[in-house]
C-alpha positions, 0 to 999 in steps of 0.5 A: 221089175222083180217083186219079193212078196207076201208070196213064195216062188209057188205062189203060197200065201200066209193063209194057204196053211189050214193049220197055221190059221186055224191054230193062229185064229184060235190064239187070236180068240183066246187073246180077244177074250182075255186081253180085252177086258184084263186091259179095260180092268187096269184102265179102270183101277188106275183111273177110278180106284187108285188113290195116288198116281205115280210114275210107275202107274201111269206108265202102266196105264199108257201100256194098257191103253196100247194093248188093248187097242191092239185087243180091240183090233183082233177080231178083224185079224181072226175073220182074216184067218178064219176066211183066208181072204181079205175083205176089208179094203186095202185103207183097212190093211195099211191101217190095221197093220199101222196100228199092230206095229205101233202097239209093238213099238210103243209097249217095248218103249214103255216097258224100257222107260219103266226099267230106266225109271226103276234103275234111276229109283233104286241106284239113285233115290234121292235124286229120282224126283228131280230127274223124273218129275211128272211133267217130265214123265209126261213130256217123255212119253209125248215124244215116245208116242211121237217117234213110235207113230213115225216108225210105224209108217213103213207098215202103210208103205209096204202093206197092200192088199193084193189078189194072189192065186184067186186070194185077197190077202193083205201083207208086206209087198216089196218091189226089191230084195233090198226093201225086204231087208230095210223093214224086218231089219227096221223092225228088230233094231228099233222094235227088239235090239235097242230097247232090250239092250237098254233094258238088259243093262238097266237090270243088271245095275237093279240086281246089283244094287238089290244084292247091295243093300236091303230093299225087301219090299222092292223085291216084289215090285221088281219082279214084276216089272222084271216079269213083263220085260220077260213076257213080251221078249218070249212073245215077240221073239217068234215073231222077229225070227221069222221076219229074219227067216224071210230076210234070209230067204230074200238075201239068198241065191236060188237054190235048195236053202232058198226053198227050204226058208220059203217053205218056212216063213209063208206057213209060220208067220200067222201062229207067230204074229198071233203068239205075239199078240199075247204078250198084250193080255198077258200084263193083266194076268200077271198083275192078277197073280202079282196082287192076289194077296189083296183081293181078300181085303181090296176086293175089286180094287186090289189092282189098284192097291198092287200099282200103289205099292209098285209105284216107287214114290213112296219109297224115294220119299221114305229114302229122303225121311232115312237120310233127314233123320241121320242129320237131326238129333234126337229131340227134333225127331218127334217133330220131324216125324209130325212134319212128314 
């Protein structure tokens, strides 16, 4: 049986390159120091300090939970890259990388749901409460988490601890070239192409609506969510590119092209994977810069105030007020104001 594994024809593994593993370990160390406390602070801000809970804060809370969980796993990968050997057993090899893939899917689909919610609230503000009630969103989140758990199963199937050239490595090992294509094409399509197509279409609708009407207070909110979207794309794209290089290598016949591809992906995977982790620590940094105008007035609660302003529930309520006030005669205006 021909086995396509984490090694090239020359038995080179992803931890053989000192430059790659050193760079990867440094990136993961920085990510851990910034990302874990940053995401914990986001969760604390929403759960303990936010006076109003809205759909946007609920989605950001789930995103912080997914990212914070990944940050808690980074010490295992730092040790792996520093020692250049996997010392945590086969079960942990499967579980840890399963959780990594789960976080990738959860993060991108939370951002996708966030983008869909924004376009609904911008284009159809008077209907958004009917379509996106809190119970509906909670059900959608429950379904999303179940689906990403199922979609991440290939990581447990293909990942295993194996000894290669006197090293213990934890990587994906495939019995056939077809398995290589299936695993990495699934990650690309499910984890990147489908959600980003939805996000791009959503933001085209949002930008068109903003250009047509005056949404001055919402522009900052849209910039923040757009920054989250772009950040995820920038930091995860190299990971998917390296996956496609490995797929191309598996499909290429023996020759100089295959040799070149086989020389690229093992040396690049550690850095590309570590680079992807940056997206999980970048969001709290984005929130900090977006909410810095609140720091002097709100102190440690500045992020909670930012999320309250970012939520569109109050904006939606204002749109109802505008619609009602147009149809009500002037003598009833004071009564309307007192009710609202």
